[in-house]
C-alpha positions, 0 to 999 in steps of 0.5 A: 743797048741798055739793060731791061726787057725793052731794047732802048738805044743809049748814048754814053761817054766813056773817056774815063773821067777819073783817069782824065783827072789823073792827067791834070797837075795837082792843085798844089803844084800850080802857082798862086795868082797872087800872094797877099802879104800883111807887113808887120807893124811895130804895134802888134794889135795893128799887125793882127788887124792887117793879118785879118784883113789879108785873110778876108781879102784872100777868102773873097778873091778865092770865092768870088773870082776863083783866084788862087790867093795865098797869105804869106806872113813875113817875120818883122823886119823882113826886106821886101825883096826877100818877102817877094822871093818867099811868096812862091811863084805868084805873079802878083804880090799884094802888100797890106801896109800901114800907109795904105790901110790908114787911108781907109776905103781899102787901099793896097799896094800891088806889085806885078812881078812879071811886068815889073810894075807897082801901084796902089789900088783899092781892094775891089780892083785887085781882081781886075788887075790880076785877071788882066786889067791894065791898072798895074802898069802905072809905075815901073820899079 
């Protein structure tokens, strides 16, 4: 019964929602779904342009699709396999490279590290690939 003069039946849910959230792993311990890596170019201005594009893509994937996306900025001249190892436990790595960027229309190179496949997709298709689309099964590596 609830408080007050009149007796009113009440229902409640007392599982202790705050205690249930303590059972969840911290968000920082969950692996990101994908890492976005702008590959440094010989032209610093172009490298900065790629970095801004990577941040915009990550922001859009986070807000529009609730995907855990991180941006990783490798050192110039870093080898691709080393960059992949440094991206944490992400399943997908999206590379922004001059070759795709200059094609226009937002093309990126994406690797599925679990399925060991890679392909070039449009930025708009990255979420589809990460969320279970089969577009990334095109080329084995």
